[in-house]
C-alpha positions as CSV (number, residue, x, y, z in Angstrom):
1,R,-34.0,6.2,9.8
2,R,-32.3,8.4,7.2
3,F,-30.1,6.0,5.8
4,L,-32.6,3.7,5.4
5,Q,-34.4,5.7,3.5
6,R,-32.0,6.5,1.4
7,R,-31.2,3.1,0.5
8,Y,-35.0,2.7,-0.2
9,L,-35.1,5.6,-2.8
10,S,-32.3,3.6,-4.4
11,A,-35.7,1.8,-5.7
12,V,-36.6,3.1,-9.0
13,S,-40.7,4.1,-9.1
14,R,-42.1,3.1,-12.6
15,E,-45.3,3.3,-14.6
16,V,-45.8,-0.1,-16.3
17,N,-48.7,-0.3,-18.9
18,A,-49.9,-4.0,-19.0
19,R,-53.0,-5.5,-19.4
20,N,-55.3,-2.5,-19.9
21,C,-53.6,-1.0,-16.5
22,R,-51.1,1.7,-15.4
23,F,-49.2,-0.4,-12.8
24,H,-46.8,1.5,-10.5
25,V,-43.7,-0.6,-9.6
26,L,-40.8,0.0,-7.3
27,H,-37.6,-1.4,-9.2
28,K,-34.3,-2.1,-7.3
29,N,-31.2,-3.1,-8.9
30,P,-32.6,-3.4,-12.6
31,D,-29.6,-4.5,-14.2
32,A,-29.0,-7.4,-12.0
33,P,-28.8,-11.0,-14.0
34,H,-31.6,-12.2,-11.9
35,Q,-35.2,-10.3,-11.5
36,I,-37.4,-11.5,-8.7
37,L,-41.3,-10.3,-9.3
38,C,-42.6,-9.5,-5.8
39,L,-46.3,-9.9,-5.4
40,P,-47.7,-8.2,-1.7
41,G,-50.4,-9.6,0.2
42,S,-54.4,-8.5,1.1
43,L,-54.6,-5.0,0.4
44,G,-51.0,-4.3,0.3
45,T,-48.8,-2.5,-2.0
46,A,-45.1,-2.6,-3.2
47,S,-44.0,-0.2,-0.4
48,T,-46.2,-1.3,2.7
49,D,-45.1,-4.7,2.0
50,F,-41.7,-5.3,0.6
51,S,-40.1,-2.0,1.9
52,V,-37.4,-3.7,3.7
53,Q,-36.4,-6.0,0.8
54,L,-36.4,-2.9,-1.1
55,S,-34.1,-1.2,1.0
56,S,-31.7,-3.7,2.0
57,G,-32.4,-6.3,-1.2
58,I,-31.8,-10.1,-1.7
59,G,-28.2,-10.0,-2.7
60,E,-26.0,-7.9,-5.8
61,K,-26.8,-10.5,-8.3
62,F,-30.8,-10.1,-7.3
63,G,-33.2,-7.3,-8.8
64,L,-36.5,-6.7,-7.0
65,V,-39.4,-5.8,-9.1
66,A,-42.3,-5.0,-6.3
67,I,-46.0,-3.9,-7.7
68,D,-49.0,-2.3,-6.8
69,P,-51.6,-4.8,-7.6
70,R,-54.7,-3.8,-9.6
71,G,-56.5,-1.4,-8.1
72,L,-54.7,-0.9,-5.5
73,G,-52.3,1.7,-4.2
74,N,-51.0,3.8,-7.1
75,S,-52.0,1.1,-9.9
76,N,-55.6,2.6,-10.0
77,M,-55.5,4.0,-13.7
78,T,-56.6,2.1,-16.6
79,S,-54.1,2.5,-20.1
80,D,-56.7,5.1,-21.2
81,G,-56.1,7.2,-18.3
82,K,-59.7,6.7,-16.3
83,Q,-59.3,6.2,-12.6
84,F,-60.7,3.0,-10.6
85,V,-61.2,1.4,-7.3
86,R,-60.1,-2.3,-7.4
87,E,-62.7,-5.4,-8.2
88,Y,-61.9,-8.4,-6.8
89,P,-64.1,-11.0,-9.1
90,A,-63.8,-14.9,-8.3
91,D,-60.9,-15.4,-10.3
92,F,-58.5,-12.4,-8.9
93,Y,-55.3,-14.8,-7.8
94,L,-55.3,-15.8,-11.6
95,Q,-55.7,-12.3,-12.3
96,D,-53.2,-10.9,-10.3
97,A,-50.7,-13.5,-11.9
98,L,-50.8,-12.8,-15.3
99,D,-50.7,-9.1,-14.5
100,G,-47.3,-9.8,-12.6
101,A,-46.3,-11.8,-15.9
102,G,-47.4,-9.1,-18.2
103,I,-45.5,-6.5,-16.1
104,M,-42.4,-8.6,-16.5
105,K,-42.5,-9.2,-20.4
106,A,-43.4,-5.2,-20.6
107,L,-40.1,-4.8,-18.6
108,G,-38.4,-6.7,-21.4
109,Y,-37.5,-10.2,-18.8
110,N,-38.3,-13.2,-20.2
111,E,-36.8,-15.3,-17.1
112,Y,-37.6,-14.4,-13.7
113,S,-38.4,-15.5,-10.3
114,V,-41.5,-15.0,-8.3
115,M,-41.4,-14.1,-4.6
116,G,-45.3,-14.2,-2.9
117,W,-46.5,-13.3,0.7
118,S,-49.6,-14.2,1.7
119,D,-52.7,-13.3,-1.3
120,G,-49.3,-12.3,-2.9
121,A,-48.0,-16.0,-2.6
122,N,-51.7,-17.7,-3.6
123,A,-51.1,-15.1,-7.0
124,A,-47.6,-16.4,-7.3
125,M,-48.5,-20.2,-7.7
126,H,-51.1,-19.4,-10.1
127,L,-48.4,-17.5,-12.0
128,A,-45.9,-20.6,-11.9
129,A,-48.5,-23.0,-12.8
130,N,-49.9,-21.3,-15.8
131,K,-49.4,-22.7,-19.2
132,E,-49.2,-19.2,-21.0
133,A,-46.5,-17.7,-18.0
134,K,-44.8,-20.8,-16.2
135,D,-41.9,-21.5,-18.6
136,A,-40.6,-17.8,-17.5
137,V,-40.4,-18.4,-13.9
138,K,-36.9,-19.9,-12.8
139,K,-37.7,-20.5,-9.2
140,L,-40.7,-19.5,-6.7
141,V,-40.4,-18.3,-3.0
142,V,-44.0,-18.3,-1.1
143,F,-44.6,-17.6,2.1
144,G,-48.2,-16.9,4.4
145,G,-49.8,-18.7,1.4
146,N,-53.0,-20.9,1.4
147,S,-54.4,-22.8,-1.3
148,Y,-57.7,-23.5,0.3
149,V,-59.9,-21.4,2.5
150,T,-61.8,-22.8,5.6
151,E,-65.1,-21.7,7.5
152,E,-62.8,-20.8,9.9
153,D,-60.8,-18.4,7.8
154,I,-63.9,-16.9,6.3
155,E,-65.1,-16.0,10.6
156,A,-61.3,-14.5,10.6
157,Y,-62.1,-12.0,7.7
158,E,-65.7,-11.0,9.1
159,A,-63.9,-10.4,12.5
160,V,-61.9,-7.6,10.7
161,R,-64.2,-6.4,7.8
162,D,-65.2,-3.1,9.5
163,V,-61.9,-1.4,9.4
164,S,-62.8,1.8,11.8
165,K,-63.5,-0.7,14.5
166,S,-61.3,-4.0,14.0
167,W,-58.1,-3.0,12.7
168,S,-55.3,-1.4,14.6
169,E,-54.8,2.3,14.2
170,R,-51.1,2.0,12.6
171,M,-52.2,-0.7,10.0
172,R,-55.3,1.2,9.3
173,K,-52.9,4.7,9.2
174,D,-50.5,3.2,6.6
175,K,-53.3,1.0,4.3
176,S,-55.5,4.2,3.9
177,A,-52.6,6.4,3.0
178,A,-51.8,4.0,0.4
179,H,-55.3,3.6,-0.8
180,G,-56.6,6.9,-0.9
181,G,-58.5,7.4,1.9
182,L,-60.7,5.4,4.9
183,G,-63.5,5.3,2.6
184,T,-61.9,3.5,-0.2
185,L,-60.1,1.5,2.0
186,Q,-63.7,0.4,3.4
187,I,-64.8,-0.6,0.3
188,L,-61.9,-2.5,-1.0
189,N,-61.8,-4.7,2.5
190,D,-65.2,-5.6,2.0
191,R,-65.0,-6.1,-1.7
192,Y,-62.3,-8.6,-0.5
193,T,-64.6,-10.8,2.4
194,D,-67.0,-10.7,-0.1
195,A,-64.5,-12.7,-2.8
196,M,-63.7,-14.7,0.2
197,R,-66.8,-16.0,1.1
198,K,-67.7,-16.3,-2.7
199,I,-64.5,-18.5,-3.2
200,L,-65.5,-21.1,0.1
201,Y,-69.2,-21.3,-0.8
202,D,-69.2,-21.1,-4.5
203,Y,-66.0,-23.2,-5.5
204,N,-65.8,-25.6,-2.3
205,G,-62.6,-23.0,-0.7
206,D,-60.5,-23.7,-4.0
207,V,-57.6,-20.8,-4.2
208,C,-55.2,-22.8,-5.8
209,L,-55.5,-26.5,-5.5
210,T,-55.3,-27.5,-9.2
211,E,-52.4,-25.2,-9.9
212,L,-50.3,-26.6,-7.1
213,H,-49.9,-29.7,-8.8
214,N,-48.8,-27.7,-12.0
215,I,-45.8,-25.9,-10.4
216,T,-42.7,-27.8,-11.8
217,C,-39.7,-24.8,-11.2
218,P,-37.7,-25.5,-7.8
219,T,-40.1,-23.8,-5.1
220,L,-39.6,-22.7,-1.6
221,I,-42.3,-22.6,1.2
222,L,-40.9,-20.6,4.7
223,H,-43.4,-20.5,7.2
224,G,-43.5,-18.9,10.8
225,A,-44.2,-21.2,13.4
226,L,-46.0,-18.1,15.5
227,D,-48.5,-17.5,12.2
228,V,-51.5,-16.8,13.8
229,I,-52.9,-16.0,10.6
230,C,-52.2,-18.8,8.1
231,H,-51.6,-21.9,10.0
232,E,-48.4,-24.3,9.2
233,Y,-50.9,-27.2,8.2
234,H,-51.7,-24.3,4.7
235,A,-47.3,-24.6,4.2
236,Q,-47.2,-28.5,4.6
237,Y,-50.0,-29.5,2.2
238,I,-48.5,-26.7,-0.4
239,A,-44.9,-28.3,0.4
240,K,-46.3,-32.2,-0.2
241,H,-47.9,-31.1,-3.8
242,I,-45.6,-28.8,-5.5
243,T,-43.2,-31.1,-7.0
244,N,-39.2,-30.0,-6.4
245,S,-40.4,-27.8,-3.2
246,K,-39.1,-27.7,-0.1
247,L,-40.4,-26.6,3.4
248,E,-38.5,-24.4,5.7
249,V,-40.1,-23.2,9.1
250,L,-38.6,-20.0,11.3
251,E,-39.5,-21.0,14.5
252,E,-39.7,-17.4,16.2
253,G,-41.3,-16.2,12.3
254,K,-44.9,-14.8,12.6
255,H,-47.0,-13.8,9.5
256,N,-44.9,-11.0,8.6
257,L,-41.7,-13.0,8.8
258,H,-39.8,-11.2,5.8
259,M,-39.9,-8.0,7.6
260,K,-39.4,-9.5,11.6
261,Y,-36.7,-11.7,10.8
262,A,-35.4,-9.9,7.3
263,D,-31.7,-10.8,7.8
264,Q,-32.6,-14.5,7.9
265,F,-34.9,-13.9,5.6
266,R,-32.4,-12.9,3.1
267,T,-29.9,-15.2,3.6
268,I,-32.4,-18.0,3.4
269,V,-34.1,-16.5,0.3
270,G,-30.6,-16.0,-1.3
271,D,-29.0,-19.3,-1.0
272,F,-32.5,-21.1,-2.3
273,L,-32.5,-18.6,-5.2
274,T,-28.5,-18.8,-6.1
275,D,-28.2,-22.5,-5.8
276,S,-28.5,-24.2,-9.1
277,Q,-30.9,-27.1,-10.2
278,E,-27.8,-29.5,-10.5
279,N,-27.1,-29.0,-6.8
280,N,-31.0,-29.7,-5.8
281,Y,-30.3,-33.1,-7.0
282,Q,-26.7,-34.3,-6.0
283,E,-26.9,-37.0,-3.8
284,D,-26.0,-36.7,-0.5
285,D,-23.2,-39.1,1.0
286,D,-25.3,-40.1,3.6
287,E,-28.3,-41.3,1.5
288,P,-29.4,-44.9,2.0
289,Q,-28.7,-47.2,-0.4
290,P,-30.5,-50.1,-1.8
291,D,-30.7,-53.2,0.0
292,I,-30.3,-55.3,-3.1
293,D,-30.2,-58.4,-1.1
294,H,-33.0,-57.6,0.7
295,I,-35.2,-56.8,-2.4
296,A,-34.2,-59.9,-4.2
297,C,-35.5,-62.4,-1.8
298,G,-38.4,-60.6,-0.5
299,F,-40.8,-62.7,-2.2
300,M,-39.6,-65.5,0.0
301,G,-40.6,-63.3,2.9
302,S,-44.2,-62.8,1.1
303,K,-44.2,-66.7,0.9
304,S,-43.4,-67.3,4.4
305,L,-46.6,-65.3,5.1
306,F,-48.9,-66.6,2.8
307,A,-48.0,-70.3,3.7
308,A,-48.2,-69.3,7.5
309,L,-52.0,-68.0,6.7
310,R,-53.1,-71.0,4.7
311,L,-52.0,-73.5,6.9
312,G,-53.5,-71.6,10.4
313,I,-50.3,-71.1,12.1
314,F,-51.4,-67.7,13.5
315,D,-54.6,-69.2,14.4
316,A,-52.9,-71.9,16.1
317,I,-50.7,-69.8,18.2
318,D,-53.6,-67.4,19.2
319,S,-55.9,-70.1,20.4
320,V,-53.6,-71.2,23.4
321,D,-53.6,-68.9,26.4
322,G,-50.0,-67.6,27.1
323,S,-47.8,-68.8,24.6
324,A,-47.9,-71.6,22.5
325,T,-45.5,-74.6,22.2
326,F,-43.8,-76.4,18.9
327,N,-46.1,-79.1,19.9
328,D,-49.4,-77.2,20.5
329,I,-48.8,-76.0,16.9
330,E,-47.9,-79.4,15.4
331,T,-51.6,-80.7,16.7
332,A,-53.5,-77.8,15.7
333,C,-52.1,-76.9,12.2
334,D,-51.5,-81.3,11.8
335,I,-47.8,-80.8,10.5
336,S,-44.9,-82.1,11.9
337,G,-41.0,-82.5,11.6
338,E,-38.6,-79.6,10.1
339,R,-40.4,-78.2,7.6
340,L,-42.5,-76.5,10.3
341,K,-39.5,-75.4,12.3
342,T,-38.1,-74.0,9.2
343,L,-41.8,-71.9,8.5
344,L,-41.5,-70.6,12.2
345,S,-38.2,-69.9,12.0
346,A,-38.9,-67.6,9.1
347,C,-41.7,-66.0,10.6
348,V,-39.9,-65.6,13.6
349,A,-37.2,-63.2,11.6
350,L,-39.9,-61.4,9.6
351,K,-41.4,-60.7,13.1
352,L,-44.3,-62.1,12.1
353,I,-44.2,-64.1,15.6
354,R,-42.4,-63.8,18.7
355,R,-40.2,-66.7,20.2
356,R,-38.3,-67.1,23.4
357,I,-37.0,-70.2,25.4
358,D,-38.3,-70.6,28.7
359,E,-36.5,-71.9,31.9
360,N,-36.4,-75.6,30.6
361,G,-35.5,-74.9,27.2
362,T,-38.7,-75.2,25.6
363,D,-39.7,-72.8,22.7
364,L,-42.7,-70.5,23.1
365,F,-44.4,-68.6,20.6
366,H,-47.0,-65.6,20.7
367,L,-48.0,-62.9,18.5
368,P,-47.0,-59.6,18.4
369,K,-50.0,-57.0,18.2
370,A,-50.0,-56.6,14.6
371,S,-50.3,-60.3,13.8
372,S,-53.1,-60.7,16.4
373,K,-55.0,-57.8,15.0
374,Q,-54.6,-58.7,11.1
375,L,-53.6,-62.3,10.6
376,V,-55.9,-63.9,13.1
377,R,-59.1,-65.4,11.5
378,T,-61.4,-63.9,15.1
379,S,-60.2,-60.7,15.4
380,R,-62.3,-57.8,13.7
381,Q,-59.3,-56.4,11.7
382,Y,-58.4,-59.9,10.1
383,W,-57.6,-59.2,6.6
384,G,-55.8,-62.8,5.8
385,D,-58.3,-63.7,3.0
386,Y,-57.4,-60.9,0.9
387,L,-53.6,-61.6,1.2
388,S,-53.8,-65.2,1.0
389,M,-56.6,-65.1,-1.8
390,Q,-56.2,-61.8,-4.0
391,V,-52.3,-61.0,-3.4
392,D,-50.9,-64.3,-2.9
393,G,-53.4,-66.6,-4.9
394,Q,-53.8,-63.9,-7.9
395,F,-51.3,-61.2,-8.2
396,Y,-48.4,-63.3,-7.2
397,N,-48.8,-65.6,-10.0
398,R,-49.3,-63.3,-12.7
399,L,-46.6,-61.3,-11.6
400,A,-44.2,-64.0,-12.8
401,D,-44.3,-63.2,-16.2
402,I,-44.5,-59.1,-15.7
403,D,-41.0,-58.6,-17.9
404,N,-43.0,-59.8,-20.7
405,T,-45.9,-57.8,-19.6
406,I,-44.2,-54.3,-19.8
407,K,-42.6,-55.2,-22.9
408,H,-45.4,-56.5,-25.0
409,G,-48.5,-54.5,-23.4
410,T,-51.6,-55.8,-24.7
411,E,-49.9,-59.1,-26.0
412,A,-49.6,-60.3,-22.7
413,S,-52.7,-59.0,-20.8
414,H,-56.1,-58.0,-21.8
415,G,-57.3,-56.3,-19.0
416,Y,-59.8,-56.8,-15.7
417,E,-62.9,-56.9,-17.8
418,Y,-61.7,-59.5,-20.2
419,W,-59.9,-61.6,-17.5
420,F,-63.4,-61.7,-15.0
421,D,-65.5,-62.3,-18.1
422,S,-63.1,-65.8,-19.1
423,D,-62.6,-66.7,-15.7
424,P,-65.6,-66.3,-13.5
425,E,-64.4,-68.2,-10.6
426,A,-61.2,-65.7,-10.7
427,A,-63.7,-62.6,-10.2
428,K,-65.6,-64.7,-7.4
429,N,-62.3,-65.3,-5.6
430,Y,-61.1,-61.8,-6.2
431,T,-64.4,-59.9,-5.0
432,K,-64.7,-62.0,-1.7
433,A,-61.0,-61.3,-0.9
434,Q,-61.4,-57.6,-2.0
435,H,-64.1,-57.2,0.7
436,N,-62.1,-58.8,3.6
437,G,-59.2,-56.2,2.8
438,S,-61.9,-53.3,2.0
439,L,-64.4,-53.0,4.6
440,A,-61.4,-51.7,7.6
441,T,-60.4,-49.1,4.5
442,A,-64.2,-48.0,4.2
443,Y,-64.5,-47.4,8.0
444,A,-61.1,-45.3,7.5
445,L,-62.7,-43.2,4.5
446,H,-65.7,-42.0,6.5
447,K,-62.9,-41.7,9.6
448,R,-61.2,-39.4,7.2
449,L,-64.0,-37.5,5.7
450,P,-66.3,-37.2,8.8
451,E,-67.7,-34.0,6.6
452,L,-69.4,-36.1,4.3
453,A,-72.4,-37.3,7.0
454,S,-72.9,-33.8,7.7
455,D,-73.1,-32.5,3.9
456,F,-75.5,-35.5,2.8
457,P,-77.3,-36.9,5.5
458,S,-79.5,-38.5,3.1
459,M,-76.9,-39.2,0.9
460,R,-76.8,-41.0,-2.5
461,M,-73.9,-42.9,-3.5
462,L,-72.5,-44.4,-6.7
463,D,-70.3,-46.9,-6.0
464,V,-68.2,-47.2,-9.5
465,G,-66.5,-50.5,-9.5
466,G,-67.5,-51.0,-6.0
467,G,-66.9,-55.1,-6.2
468,S,-68.0,-56.5,-2.9
469,G,-70.0,-53.7,-2.1
470,A,-68.0,-53.0,1.3
471,F,-67.6,-49.0,1.1
472,S,-71.4,-49.1,0.2
473,I,-72.1,-51.3,3.2
474,V,-70.2,-49.7,5.1
475,T,-71.7,-45.9,4.5
476,S,-75.4,-47.4,4.8
477,R,-73.7,-48.6,8.4
478,V,-72.5,-45.0,9.0
479,I,-74.9,-42.9,7.8
480,Q,-78.6,-43.7,9.3
481,D,-80.4,-42.7,5.8
482,A,-77.7,-43.4,3.2
483,T,-78.5,-45.4,0.0
484,A,-75.7,-46.5,-2.3
485,V,-75.6,-48.4,-5.8
486,V,-72.9,-50.6,-6.6
487,L,-72.1,-50.5,-10.0
488,D,-69.9,-53.5,-11.4
489,L,-69.3,-56.4,-14.2
490,P,-71.9,-58.4,-14.4
491,N,-69.4,-61.7,-13.1
492,V,-68.9,-59.3,-10.0
493,I,-72.3,-58.4,-9.2
494,E,-73.6,-61.9,-9.3
495,T,-71.2,-62.2,-5.6
496,T,-72.2,-58.9,-4.3
497,K,-75.5,-59.7,-4.4
498,S,-74.3,-62.7,-1.9
499,I,-72.4,-60.6,0.1
500,I,-74.6,-57.7,0.2
501,S,-77.4,-60.2,1.5
502,E,-75.8,-61.3,4.8
503,E,-76.0,-57.8,6.1
504,E,-78.8,-56.9,8.5
505,E,-81.8,-55.9,6.6
506,S,-81.5,-52.4,7.8
507,V,-78.5,-52.0,5.9
508,R,-79.4,-54.6,3.0
509,S,-82.4,-52.7,2.0
510,R,-80.5,-49.7,1.1
511,V,-77.5,-51.0,-0.9
512,S,-78.6,-52.3,-5.0
513,T,-76.8,-52.9,-7.5
514,L,-76.3,-52.1,-11.3
515,A,-74.4,-54.7,-13.8
516,L,-72.5,-52.3,-15.8
517,S,-69.0,-51.6,-17.4
518,A,-67.7,-48.6,-15.8
519,T,-65.1,-47.7,-18.8
520,D,-68.0,-47.8,-21.5
521,P,-69.2,-44.6,-21.7
522,G,-72.1,-46.0,-23.4
523,S,-73.4,-48.4,-20.9
524,W,-74.3,-45.0,-18.1
525,E,-77.2,-44.6,-20.0
526,N,-79.0,-46.6,-17.3
527,V,-77.7,-44.0,-14.7
528,Q,-79.8,-40.7,-14.4
529,D,-78.1,-37.7,-14.5
530,E,-77.8,-35.4,-11.5
531,S,-79.0,-38.5,-9.2
532,F,-76.0,-38.8,-6.8
533,D,-74.5,-36.6,-3.8
534,V,-71.4,-38.7,-4.2
535,V,-69.8,-41.0,-6.8
536,L,-67.1,-43.2,-5.2
537,L,-64.4,-44.5,-7.6
538,S,-62.3,-46.7,-5.1
539,Y,-59.5,-48.8,-6.9
540,V,-60.8,-48.2,-10.6
541,S,-58.5,-45.2,-12.1
542,G,-55.5,-47.2,-11.9
543,S,-57.2,-50.7,-13.2
544,I,-58.4,-49.4,-16.4
545,P,-56.9,-48.1,-19.7
546,S,-55.7,-44.6,-19.3
547,E,-57.8,-43.3,-22.4
548,A,-60.8,-44.4,-20.6
549,L,-60.2,-42.2,-17.4
550,A,-61.7,-39.1,-19.2
551,G,-64.9,-40.7,-20.1
552,L,-65.2,-42.1,-16.5
553,Y,-64.8,-38.9,-14.8
554,S,-67.0,-37.3,-17.5
555,N,-70.0,-39.7,-16.6
556,T,-69.0,-39.4,-13.2
557,F,-69.5,-35.7,-13.5
558,R,-72.7,-36.0,-15.0
559,A,-74.1,-38.7,-12.3
560,L,-73.6,-36.2,-9.6
561,K,-76.0,-33.2,-8.3
562,P,-74.7,-29.9,-8.3
563,G,-72.8,-29.3,-5.2
564,G,-72.1,-33.2,-5.1
565,K,-68.5,-35.0,-4.7
566,A,-66.1,-37.3,-6.7
567,I,-63.9,-39.4,-4.1
568,I,-61.3,-40.9,-6.3
569,H,-59.4,-43.7,-4.2
570,D,-56.4,-45.7,-5.5
571,F,-52.5,-46.5,-5.4
572,F,-51.3,-43.1,-5.6
573,L,-47.4,-42.1,-6.0
574,S,-46.4,-38.4,-4.8
575,N,-45.8,-36.4,-8.0
576,D,-42.4,-36.6,-8.1
577,G,-42.8,-40.2,-8.5
578,R,-40.4,-41.1,-5.6
579,G,-42.7,-43.2,-3.3
580,P,-43.9,-44.7,-1.3
581,P,-42.7,-48.1,-2.1
582,N,-45.7,-50.1,-1.2
583,A,-47.8,-47.9,-4.0
584,A,-45.4,-47.9,-6.4
585,L,-45.0,-52.1,-6.2
586,W,-49.4,-52.1,-6.3
587,A,-48.8,-50.2,-9.3
588,L,-46.7,-52.3,-10.9
589,A,-49.1,-55.4,-10.0
590,H,-51.5,-53.8,-12.0
591,I,-49.8,-53.7,-14.8
592,S,-50.0,-57.4,-14.7
593,V,-54.0,-57.2,-15.6
594,N,-54.2,-53.6,-17.0
595,P,-51.2,-52.9,-19.0
596,T,-52.3,-49.9,-20.9
597,G,-53.2,-48.3,-17.5
598,M,-52.0,-45.0,-16.3
599,G,-49.5,-44.4,-13.4
600,L,-51.5,-42.7,-11.0
601,I,-50.0,-39.4,-9.4
602,P,-52.3,-36.5,-8.2
603,K,-51.2,-34.0,-10.5
604,R,-52.6,-36.2,-13.8
605,V,-55.9,-37.5,-12.0
606,I,-56.9,-33.7,-10.9
607,N,-55.9,-32.3,-14.3
608,I,-58.3,-34.6,-15.9
609,L,-61.1,-34.1,-13.0
610,S,-60.4,-30.4,-14.1
611,E,-61.0,-30.8,-17.8
612,Q,-64.5,-32.4,-16.6
613,G,-65.7,-29.6,-14.8
614,F,-64.8,-30.5,-11.3
615,I,-63.4,-28.0,-8.5
616,A,-61.4,-28.1,-5.7
617,P,-59.3,-30.8,-5.6
618,R,-58.3,-31.8,-2.1
619,V,-55.9,-35.0,-1.5
620,H,-55.8,-37.2,1.5
621,E,-54.2,-39.7,2.6
622,L,-56.1,-43.0,3.6
623,I,-54.2,-46.0,3.9
624,P,-50.6,-44.4,5.3
625,G,-47.9,-44.9,2.7
626,M,-50.2,-46.6,0.3
627,T,-53.4,-45.0,-0.9
628,K,-54.6,-41.7,-1.7
629,V,-58.2,-40.1,-1.8
630,I,-58.7,-37.1,-4.2
631,V,-62.4,-35.2,-3.2
632,A,-63.5,-32.9,-6.0
633,K,-66.6,-31.1,-6.2
634,K,-69.3,-30.2,-8.9
635,K,-70.1,-26.7,-8.8
636,N,-73.2,-25.3,-7.2
637,A,-76.0,-24.5,-9.6
């Protein structure tokens, strides 16, 4: 113990004036070339939360700057010498982040890495995302942090509000000593708990949901698999939305993994901080290489699928009890000869159809489950019309000249509005086909966001660019007292009305239409301010010119009631732009119609939403590997 104390005393205690506060700092290895700012957890200080690292270090190349946050521990004096107890404003994480940046600047460090634990991880993410401070951050290490809080979290905070009854004796003793007594500790814990409640109820739980997407430095997220304070889904969400990040889980680790497994922690963090950026991007020898032949010939597979759909091959096989013979298919489809055999062979090779040979040498055909569910017209999950009418009938042909569209932009295409105005039949077919594909997606949306029904039992929804009205129809089916307005182009709305009219009275009576252009800010004059609980924009953001997005989201904000939600559903790539493949391909397909549109990644859309006043943007996957949903909220009044 005496040996560890001597090692600990090698950290220099300093007072640093920054941002109108005298900060207490423990600084280990100040001459090292790579300094690390260490941000402690809730009600933590440099000595309570980083004593092990201050004793043993991270490595000879690294210095540690561990701080007592504003108003905690020995950082309880203003620059002019007035003592104070920490307050917790709603933006206290940003306050701590900027304080950390100010301390490092005062110490003369223009570049450094940041390491944060628990609440310090949340402040660290704010620092690495902040426009004015992020350029100084070389790398980021976070563990035990969370980008949002939930009702479950608030229940946990409330359970330990009374420090004299709910805290362990050891924890109460250590924290009381750090903050000047039990009375001050109780004041601090009350203020902290109240602040977390405010974040949940006034800001929809947003800790750093927007900031995640603006972190660009290499980031290491550590998580203890046995952490009962901060669940693994928080670490997974953070890792998923920070570009150039990696998640490492310590199977035996708990919330205080940097203390309990200090040696393993030191090795992992030291290796991460030592690795050069270039090494992070080296291609692994076993990394899969592109299958050029498969990519080049992929269009032939698409055409095999589309031909089989149009010719009724899947319906013919499904109509036969058991397995269908070649003659059964010939008769049902009124096709004969080698051409049919060749198409069947192509579908078998693509695994769209299964083939076996019986003991008599007869070919027998049957459908795998996926084909039965999705490609047979009588199935409730059938979406073959969408594939044949829209993907094949419209986009396939438009992609024939995609290289010229990419090169010349607006000279080759004029956008969806021009297309539908100039070709009403195309608008009709597009809308009908989209309806076939969107019904299942609409049900999936409500399954993914079940809170919509509980938050808005009498929901009034504006379905912008709603096309066939599939999402409005499903919403009216799922939520008994919901009403919806489908807003779309005049040529589209004619088809929408026809589709809605086929619904039962209990549904169609609650779905209305509004013929407007979503991209023209002035045309929203017919939409009353603060009149909707939810504004849905499905497949709209990637289908309009990029310069129209800000106006679109501004109108969305204006149309929502306080506390209302915007739902952005579209083909999103990940923030690093590496995939998923189907989302990337659909983004390319939209260029054939909308050459001035924005390639959608969550970061870009979330930043525009934030600029319009939205808070708490959460990203969810909807169609696996293809579409995502961003849900953002208009702050309560």
